[in-house]
C-alpha positions, 0 to 999 in steps of 0.5 A, spaced: 222 555 510 229 556 511 230 552 505 224 555 501 228 562 502 235 559 500 232 555 494 228 562 491 235 567 493 241 562 493 246 568 494 242 571 500 240 577 496 233 578 494 234 585 491 236 582 484 229 578 483 225 582 488 225 590 487 223 594 493 216 597 490 212 591 490 215 584 489 215 583 496 207 582 495 208 576 491 211 572 496 206 567 499 210 567 506 209 572 512 215 576 512 217 583 513 223 587 510 227 592 515 232 596 514 238 597 519 235 603 522 228 600 523 224 603 518 220 597 514 221 597 507 216 592 505 211 586 507 208 580 504 201 580 504 201 574 509 206 579 513 201 584 513 196 579 516 200 577 522 202 584 523 196 588 521 197 596 520 205 595 518 207 597 512 213 600 508 215 607 511 213 606 518 217 605 524 218 597 526 217 600 533 211 602 532 208 597 529 211 590 532 212 587 538 217 589 543 220 582 543 221 583 535 224 590 535 229 588 540 231 581 536 232 586 530 236 591 534 241 585 536 241 582 529 243 589 525 248 589 531 251 583 529 250 579 535 252 572 533 247 568 537 241 572 535 238 567 530 231 567 531 226 570 536 219 568 539 214 572 543 206 572 544 202 576 538 195 576 539 194 570 543 199 566 539 206 564 540 210 567 533 217 565 532 221 570 527 227 567 523 232 573 520 235 573 513 240 578 513 240 581 505 246 585 501 244 591 504 244 589 510 237 590 511 233 584 514 228 579 512 224 577 518 220 571 516 214 570 522 212 563 523 207 561 528 210 556 533 204 551 533 207 547 539 208 553 543 201 555 542 198 548 543 202 548 549 199 555 552 193 553 550 192 547 553 195 550 560 190 555 559 185 550 558 187 547 564 187 553 569 180 554 566 178 547 568 181 548 575 177 554 576 171 550 574 172 545 578 174 550 584 167 554 582 164 547 583 167 545 589 166 552 592 158 551 592 158 544 594 162 547 600 158 553 602 152 550 601 153 544 605 152 548 611 146 553 613 150 555 619 152 563 618 159 563 621 161 556 618 159 559 611 163 566 612 169 562 615 169 557 608 168 563 604 174 567 607 179 560 607 177 558 600 178 565 597 185 566 601 187 559 599 185 560 591 184 567 589 189 571 594 194 572 599 188 574 604 181 575 604 176 579 608 168 578 608 165 584 611 158 583 613 152 588 613 152 592 619 149 590 626 148 597 629 154 602 629 159 595 628 161 592 622 162 584 623 168 582 619 171 575 618 178 574 615 183 569 614 190 569 610 193 563 606 194 557 610 192 561 617 187 561 622 180 564 621 179 570 625 172 574 627 171 581 630 167 587 629 170 594 627 166 601 629 168 604 623 165 608 617 165 603 611 166 609 606 172 610 609 175 604 604 174 606 597 169 601 594 166 598 600 161 602 602 158 601 594 159 594 595 155 593 601 150 596 598 150 591 592 153 596 587 157 593 581 164 593 584 169 598 583 175 596 578 181 594 582 186 599 578 181 605 581 183 603 588 190 605 591 192 600 595 195 604 600 188 607 602 186 600 605 186 601 613 189 597 618 183 594 621 181 591 614 188 587 614 187 580 617 191 578 623 198 576 620 198 579 614 205 582 613 208 587 608 204 593 604 198 592 600 200 591 593 193 590 589 186 589 592 179 587 589 173 589 593 167 586 591 159 585 593 156 579 595 149 578 591 145 575 596 137 574 595 134 580 594 139 584 599 146 584 599 150 579 603 156 583 604 163 585 601 168 580 599 175 583 600 182 580 596 188 582 598 195 581 595 201 583 597 207 588 594 211 584 589 206 579 588 202 579 582 197 584 581 189 582 580 188 582 572 181 583 569 181 575 568 183 575 576 177 580 577 172 576 573 173 570 577 173 573 583 166 576 581 164 569 580 166 566 586 163 572 590 156 570 587 156 563 589 159 566 596 153 571 596 147 566 595 150 561 600 151 567 605 144 570 604 141 562 604 144 561 611 143 568 613 135 567 612 135 560 615 138 563 622 133 569 622 128 563 620 130 559 626 130 565 630 123 567 629 120 560 629 124 559 636 121 566 638 114 564 637 114 557 639 117 560 645 111 565 646 106 559 644 108 554 649 104 555 656 107 553 663 105 546 665 098 546 666 096 543 673 092 547 678 087 553 675 082 555 680 081 548 684 081 545 677 087 539 675 089 540 668 094 537 664 095 537 656 100 533 651 101 534 645 106 530 639 107 533 633 106 530 626 112 527 623 111 531 617 110 538 621 115 538 627 114 545 628 107 548 626 100 544 625 093 544 626 092 542 633 091 546 639 089 548 646 087 553 651 085 555 657 082 561 660 081 562 668 075 564 670 073 566 663 065 567 665 062 572 671 060 565 674 067 564 675 067 558 670 074 556 667 074 555 659 078 549 656 078 549 648 081 544 644 081 544 637 083 541 630 084 546 624 084 543 617 090 542 613 097 543 615 103 547 615 103 555 615 096 556 613 093 552 618 098 555 623 095 562 621 088 560 622 090 556 628 092 563 631 086 566 628 082 562 632 085 562 638 086 570 639 078 570 637 076 565 642 081 569 648 077 575 646 070 571 646 071 567 652 067 572 657 061 570 653 063 563 654 056 562 659 053 560 652 057 556 648 053 556 641 053 564 642 061 563 642 061 558 636 057 562 632 061 568 633 067 564 632 064 561 626 062 569 624 069 571 625 072 565 620 068 566 614 069 574 614 076 572 612 079 569 606 081 563 609 078 556 605 079 552 612 075 550 617 076 547 624 073 543 629 072 545 636 070 543 643 069 548 649 069 545 656 066 550 661 069 548 668 067 550 675 068 548 682 061 545 685 059 541 691 066 538 692 067 536 684 067 539 678 060 542 674 062 541 667 059 544 661 061 541 654 059 543 647 063 540 640 063 544 634 064 538 629 069 535 634 069 528 637 065 528 643 070 528 650 070 521 654 069 521 661 072 516 666 068 515 672 071 513 679 069 505 678 072 505 671 066 506 667 067 511 660 062 515 658 061 519 652 059 526 652 052 527 648 054 533 644 055 535 637 055 541 632 057 543 625 064 545 623 066 551 624 068 556 618 063 553 614 056 554 614 053 561 615 050 559 622 052 553 627 047 549 631 050 545 637 047 541 643 051 542 650 052 536 655 052 538 662 055 533 667 058 532 674 065 530 676 066 527 683 073 527 686 078 523 681 074 523 675 076 525 669 074 529 662 078 528 656 078 532 650 082 529 644 083 530 637 082 525 631 090 524 631 089 519 637 083 515 634 085 515 627 093 513 629 095 508 625 099 502 626 099 495 631 101 489 629 100 490 621 101 497 621 094 499 618 090 498 623 087 505 627 087 506 634 080 507 634 075 510 640 074 503 643 082 502 644 082 509 647 076 508 651 079 501 654 085 505 656 081 511 659 078 506 663 084 503 666 086 511 668 080 511 673 082 516 679 089 518 676 091 524 676 091 528 670 098 529 667 098 521 669 092 520 664 095 524 659 102 521 659 098 514 659 094 516 653 101 518 649 104 512 651 099 508 648 098 512 642 106 512 641 107 505 641 101 503 637 104 508 631 111 506 632 115 509 627 110 510 622 107 517 620 101 520 624 097 526 625 098 531 630 095 528 637 093 533 642 089 531 649 087 535 655 085 532 661 080 536 666 080 532 673 076 533 680 081 533 685 081 528 690 083 533 696 083 541 697 088 545 693 090 550 698 094 554 692 092 556 685 098 556 681 097 559 675 090 561 677 090 568 674 094 566 668 092 564 661 095 557 659 096 556 652 099 551 647 099 550 640 102 546 635 
């Protein structure tokens, strides 16, 4: 461009060719003419496009960037090294080259520095790629664990390393205490609590409630209290960002980013990037906290559902066993209950059932059946009536599932056990006599929860000392496995296995049946398996362990 100017104005004086009133408007290059005092004399059309608002008579300092104003002062001041100047202008790098005219005014030729602009663009693109990669890494790391403590540690560690000099996560208050996790860049993670009011920190109380973040420029770093600062954070706070950690429906906490005095303050792009990071961290923390709550609730429920070991109930030897389906290891549809001395005659009621389906809906129906049977246990002197009342209770709800149930009323009688057995759509129990002969109880009835009423037949029998009645679900007989992997265990194998259990204790019978079915299915999928053994003691039992306590098991 210097050559073009020299050819147009070989004398270095443009005034003979271009008058001050408008000749510069015809020059196609971006240029601005400024006098020694810093007043704009003229500007080309292209120059006005580069510097919007500039025009004849306007002060250069009001319409041009600071770097161009300084460069003009150096040129008119006679600085020999002021050959050109460059600086940012609307996201570009512009170079200004001076030509001094005869009247000592200066023509500034504006040239976009393509190389510098391209370099700046590449640097900006690299930064954005790095930030995108960091956010992707953040999601992978934070979502790789559902442990709430590890998730909080990963959040503060990554934030302190990539976003600030230190990071703090304040979790929702647990009582009067604020759980705090913090970390300095390159330091160790610290966990603690603070009995403090979050309203004392500007923006923290709002962030914990999920309100939009307060801009960092509105927060005075001097107001950040000592209890917020992580261990090892030396020096006063120079800049702070407080942003909510959005969760699933409720806030997961607040993220506080700290930079020291003298370090780069948080700009708008830094805040935006912090919000993007907080969104990912909040989702991961919320998922981890939800999982922890579910595990805790499940643990409490399972603790309530698991019974004491069934052994002796009013002179009756009992044992129960359950193996969950591999697809539903926590909840299932098989259950059994024991209600000691349920009837006025002193009979104890043993119930084993199987709810259609799996998962949460089956578990809910299982709980309803168990609770209903516990309330109806005193009416167990008439099994058919009890089953009809249970059937009515199930039909009165919106549940469309059904269940099979087998009832066993047991009482000490003539040195053995008197047993009444009634099936409601369930497999009939098996009885192994002292000589190894296995009998099938002659009882049958309709499914529970399907028809308006149920008809059922009750089978009565007597167990001599050492004899056992086995209640079981179809998970035993329908277990597939064997040499070819697809053959059902079946009633015949169950009867043969039970025959070998003659005169064995109840818990040994249950253990033997479970062992055989486990070996049969191997590693294949199977349904829930539940068994209960009722055995007549071979000798008098002096104490009644758990004799006055209902034992329950469900799955």
